[in-house]
DRENLO-205178 format. One line per 5 residues: number of its first residue (from 1); their letters; for each residue x, y, z of C-alpha. Coordinates in pm, 1 decimal. Layout:
N
NUM> A> X,Y,Z  ... .
***
This chain:
287
1> XXXXX> 15739.0,12294.9,4850.5  15683.6,12547.7,4591.7  15454.7,12405.2,4432.3  15252.7,12257.9,4758.0  15206.4,12580.2,4862.4 .
6> XXXXX> 15045.9,12671.5,4534.4  14869.3,12395.3,4514.1  14677.0,12502.5,4801.4  14565.6,12808.7,4655.0  14694.9,13105.5,4878.0 .
11> XXXXX> 14501.9,13300.5,4661.4  14180.4,13190.8,4823.3  14312.3,13134.0,5159.3  14084.7,13452.8,5258.9  13800.0,13301.9,5249.0 .
16> XXXXX> 13881.3,13186.2,5524.3  13859.2,13443.4,5739.2  13446.3,13390.4,5756.3  13592.6,13233.4,6079.7  13611.3,13479.5,6269.1 .
21> XXXXX> 13233.6,13615.3,6135.7  13114.5,13477.7,6510.9  13358.8,13646.2,6743.1  13282.2,13995.3,6584.3  12934.3,13929.4,6592.5 .
26> XXXXX> 13008.5,13789.4,6927.4  13083.6,14102.4,7120.6  13415.2,13905.9,7233.8  13631.2,14002.3,7009.3  13883.8,14205.7,7324.2 .
31> XXXXX> 13885.5,13820.7,7478.6  14213.4,13720.1,7408.7  14166.9,13345.3,7505.8  13876.3,13395.9,7264.3  14117.6,13537.8,6979.4 .
36> XXXXX> 14381.3,13273.7,6985.0  14105.0,13019.4,6951.2  13937.5,13151.0,6661.0  14275.0,13219.0,6490.0  14436.8,12901.6,6511.5 .
41> XXXXX> 14050.7,12736.9,6349.8  14167.7,13025.5,6049.0  14509.1,12814.6,6002.9  14360.0,12513.8,6034.4  14061.6,12576.5,5797.4 .
46> XXXXX> 14338.2,12721.7,5571.4  14522.6,12376.2,5595.4  14243.1,12164.3,5544.3  14085.2,12345.4,5238.4  14449.8,12329.7,5099.3 .
51> XXXXX> 14424.5,11940.4,5110.7  14086.8,11971.0,4969.9  14212.6,12215.4,4661.3  14481.5,11936.6,4588.9  14295.9,11731.5,4591.8 .
56> XXXXX> 14080.2,11845.5,4365.5  14325.7,11896.7,4156.9  14373.0,11525.1,4154.0  13987.0,11452.0,4061.5  13964.1,11738.9,3843.2 .
61> XXXXX> 14306.5,11682.2,3629.0  14240.4,11595.3,3302.3  13928.0,11861.6,3290.7  14139.4,12077.4,3420.1  14395.1,12020.8,3132.9 .
66> XXXXX> 14068.2,12146.8,2915.3  14051.9,12546.3,3141.5  14213.5,12773.3,2975.9  14370.8,12924.8,3392.3  14326.3,12579.2,3544.0 .
71> XXXXX> 14538.1,12449.6,3313.8  14815.4,12671.7,3432.9  14813.9,12490.2,3762.1  15107.4,12316.8,3913.4  14979.7,11953.9,3884.3 .
76> XXXXX> 14789.6,12010.2,3569.2  15056.5,12145.5,3397.2  15303.9,11880.2,3481.6  15526.5,12122.1,3745.9  15492.8,11867.2,4031.2 .
81> XXXXX> 15374.1,11483.3,4047.5  15014.3,11335.2,4159.5  15243.0,11148.7,4410.3  15389.4,11466.2,4595.7  15009.8,11626.2,4651.6 .
86> XXXXX> 14906.8,11295.6,4757.5  15213.7,11262.5,4980.6  15129.6,11625.7,5127.6  14759.5,11562.4,5186.5  14822.7,11310.2,5438.0 .
91> XXXXX> 15068.4,11448.7,5627.0  14878.4,11794.8,5656.6  14507.8,11643.0,5688.3  14617.4,11433.1,6000.8  14806.1,11725.1,6133.8 .
96> XXXXX> 14540.4,11946.5,6085.0  14230.8,11686.0,6231.5  14476.9,11603.5,6527.6  14510.9,12021.8,6586.4  14116.5,12047.9,6558.4 .
101> XXXXX> 13988.8,11797.0,6793.5  14256.3,11935.6,7064.7  14084.0,12266.4,7072.6  13756.4,12099.3,7139.0  13583.9,11814.5,6985.3 .
106> XXXXX> 13271.2,12003.3,6752.4  13528.2,12226.0,6584.3  13748.8,11896.1,6513.7  13390.7,11741.0,6390.9  13333.8,12061.4,6172.8 .
111> XXXXX> 13695.3,12049.1,6010.3  13674.2,11646.8,5967.2  13300.8,11751.2,5803.5  13429.8,11959.2,5572.4  13689.2,11720.4,5466.1 .
116> XXXXX> 13454.1,11413.4,5387.3  13221.6,11705.4,5240.1  13421.5,11819.4,4965.5  13573.1,11451.9,4883.3  13232.7,11368.2,4860.0 .
121> XXXXX> 13189.3,11646.4,4614.3  13463.8,11564.2,4407.6  13462.2,11210.6,4342.9  13024.3,11226.5,4355.2  12811.9,11529.4,4419.4 .
126> XXXXX> 12996.2,11786.0,4180.4  12802.7,11573.9,3889.5  12428.2,11678.6,4005.1  12302.0,11974.4,3884.9  12187.6,12257.1,4159.0 .
131> XXXXX> 12292.0,12015.7,4452.0  12693.2,12102.1,4328.1  12646.8,12413.3,4421.1  12453.0,12375.2,4775.2  12728.4,12190.8,4870.5 .
136> XXXXX> 12978.5,12460.2,4811.4  12776.2,12697.9,5000.3  12776.4,12488.5,5274.9  13148.7,12486.5,5240.2  13122.1,12890.2,5356.4 .
141> XXXXX> 12869.8,12804.5,5613.9  13097.4,12550.1,5808.1  13331.7,12842.8,5821.3  13075.2,13003.4,6018.9  13033.2,12761.3,6264.9 .
146> XXXXX> 13345.9,12675.4,6290.4  13442.4,13016.5,6425.2  13125.4,12993.6,6689.4  13212.5,12679.0,6816.8  13559.8,12752.8,6953.3 .
151> XXXXX> 13499.5,12982.2,7150.1  13102.5,12849.6,7262.3  12924.1,13075.0,7052.8  12677.3,12954.3,6773.8  12576.5,13161.0,6484.5 .
156> XXXXX> 12244.8,13344.0,6455.7  11977.8,13259.4,6251.2  12088.9,13538.8,5965.4  12381.4,13508.8,6028.5  12355.1,13158.0,5937.7 .
161> XXXXX> 12121.5,13209.0,5598.5  12320.3,13574.7,5500.2  12619.9,13339.0,5471.4  12468.1,13051.2,5269.7  12257.7,13293.7,5053.7 .
166> XXXXX> 12510.7,13497.3,4931.1  12772.0,13192.6,4890.6  12511.0,13074.4,4661.0  12484.2,13415.3,4492.5  12875.1,13319.5,4459.2 .
171> XXXXX> 12867.7,13020.0,4343.1  12621.0,13097.8,4056.3  12781.1,13341.3,3891.0  13079.2,13080.7,3887.9  12926.0,12841.8,3698.9 .
176> XXXXX> 12751.1,13152.5,3475.6  13097.3,13271.3,3427.2  13224.5,12866.8,3359.5  12992.1,12846.2,3084.4  12985.8,13177.3,2889.7 .
181> XXXXX> 13355.8,13199.7,2886.1  13426.0,12793.4,2817.0  13092.5,12817.8,2560.8  13071.9,12468.6,2368.4  13366.8,12351.1,2564.7 .
186> XXXXX> 13226.3,12400.9,2946.1  13085.5,12045.3,2992.0  13470.7,11933.7,2915.2  13606.6,12139.4,3239.4  13318.2,12033.7,3410.3 .
191> XXXXX> 13048.5,11789.4,3368.7  12729.4,11946.7,3527.6  12779.3,12270.3,3336.8  12592.4,12086.8,3056.5  12301.7,12042.0,3262.5 .
196> XXXXX> 12291.7,12464.6,3323.9  12196.0,12750.8,3081.2  12265.7,13072.7,3104.3  11888.4,13165.8,3155.2  11829.5,12894.1,3412.7 .
201> XXXXX> 12132.1,13064.3,3675.5  12023.5,13425.2,3573.8  11679.1,13279.6,3712.5  11887.1,13146.9,4047.2  12105.8,13445.9,4066.1 .
206> XXXXX> 11772.4,13680.9,4077.3  11624.8,13479.7,4368.2  11934.2,13452.4,4551.7  12029.8,13787.0,4541.9  11631.5,13913.0,4612.8 .
211> XXXXX> 11728.9,13711.2,4935.8  12047.6,13779.7,5053.8  11920.3,14166.0,5053.9  11561.2,14070.2,5227.6  11766.1,13812.9,5476.1 .
216> XXXXX> 12023.7,14086.1,5582.0  11792.8,14348.4,5579.3  11552.0,14147.1,5867.3  11850.5,14026.7,6025.8  11932.7,14446.5,6104.1 .
221> XXXXX> 11588.5,14555.1,6211.2  11553.2,14244.0,6381.7  11429.1,14291.8,6761.6  11727.2,14016.7,6882.9  12012.4,14226.2,6719.9 .
226> XXXXX> 11879.7,14509.5,6856.3  11875.8,14404.6,7168.4  12201.4,14287.2,7171.6  12412.4,14584.0,7002.6  12195.8,14769.6,7201.1 .
231> XXXXX> 12119.0,14970.2,6943.7  11918.6,15061.6,6590.4  12211.0,15176.7,6408.3  12292.6,14857.2,6208.5  11984.4,14942.7,5938.5 .
236> XXXXX> 12258.6,15179.2,5827.6  12462.2,14875.9,5695.8  12264.0,14782.1,5412.7  12380.0,15068.8,5201.7  12686.7,14875.4,5147.0 .
241> XXXXX> 12526.6,14558.4,5130.7  12318.2,14692.3,4846.8  12586.8,14859.2,4668.6  12839.0,14580.4,4687.2  12548.3,14287.9,4540.2 .
246> XXXXX> 12467.5,14554.2,4305.9  12896.7,14649.8,4200.0  12877.5,14215.4,4192.7  12617.1,14207.1,3966.6  12765.5,14494.2,3691.8 .
251> XXXXX> 13129.6,14323.3,3691.9  12918.6,13929.1,3626.1  12695.7,14088.8,3331.8  12827.3,14394.7,3204.6  13254.0,14320.7,3216.8 .
256> XXXXX> 13143.9,13960.0,3238.9  13366.9,13821.9,3480.5  13245.3,13605.7,3769.7  13519.9,13345.4,3758.1  13678.3,13363.0,4087.2 .
261> XXXXX> 13497.8,13595.0,4363.4  13828.6,13619.3,4598.6  13979.6,13807.1,4291.4  13688.8,14052.1,4171.5  13697.8,14153.8,4533.2 .
266> XXXXX> 14043.2,14224.7,4550.8  14134.2,14373.3,4206.9  13810.8,14609.2,4185.1  13867.2,14925.3,4387.0  13526.4,14987.8,4475.4 .
271> XXXXX> 13393.0,14667.0,4604.2  13667.6,14621.0,4825.2  13652.5,14996.0,4957.7  13265.3,14898.6,5005.0  13330.9,14552.0,5175.9 .
276> XXXXX> 13639.2,14743.8,5409.1  13336.0,15066.1,5496.5  13122.9,14766.4,5549.7  13326.2,14628.0,5804.3  13426.1,14958.6,5952.9 .
281> XXXXX> 13067.3,15057.3,6030.3  12991.6,14727.5,6162.4  13272.5,14713.2,6417.7  13182.1,15079.8,6503.4  12775.6,14992.5,6550.6 .
286> XX> 12915.7,14695.0,6723.2  13185.6,14809.4,7006.8 .
***
């Protein structure tokens, strides 16, 4: 059981907190019924993403053995058999699908779509340059969308764009880290890396960085946001977004990090404090 849980990547579960975003920005956080639904959605996304991680370990087994970090995972290190992971995937995915459809049909479809999308990614899409990054970013957006449909609130265009662009920024940064760290062995770990170069990825990072900042600024000054929240104060949260992105770029280019966004955020006190200050500011402004 221990190695099954470890294969589900507990350190990555924090990503599923994105499901909470629509609840917070819809000003419905004080409604207990909605809180319970969204909490259930977070748990189900943890389960289905865990199934995806276990599936990835199976598909990427040989490549992971060539990676300095991934070679230590339960499956690639031989601590658990492939058959046990397959059994766990079947049981957990069935439980998750049934539970998701009981919440509502739209949420069930998103959970199913997320699983199928990642299955296609693991079997084929991860080998297609650029599309491999876009698929991962879409997975983050589905979390936002899922958090909205369970409470009948659909994310705004601005929130959706910010999520997708920020996800692209993080994934391109991860690809760059893999190229730099693995060097000539990068394509042995991830086949699609042979189609990338640090220069090309740097261009992509520059584009999505600019678009992310511009999109968030436009969101904070949009008439719809001002009218909905009843004030213009959201614009003051831009400073936290600027610092967060600039700090992350510093860690990627100067400190040679970027391989795992979650670990970077949790290990860098400046980033962590900045995110907490942003979250507190948003809560105060909205509520």
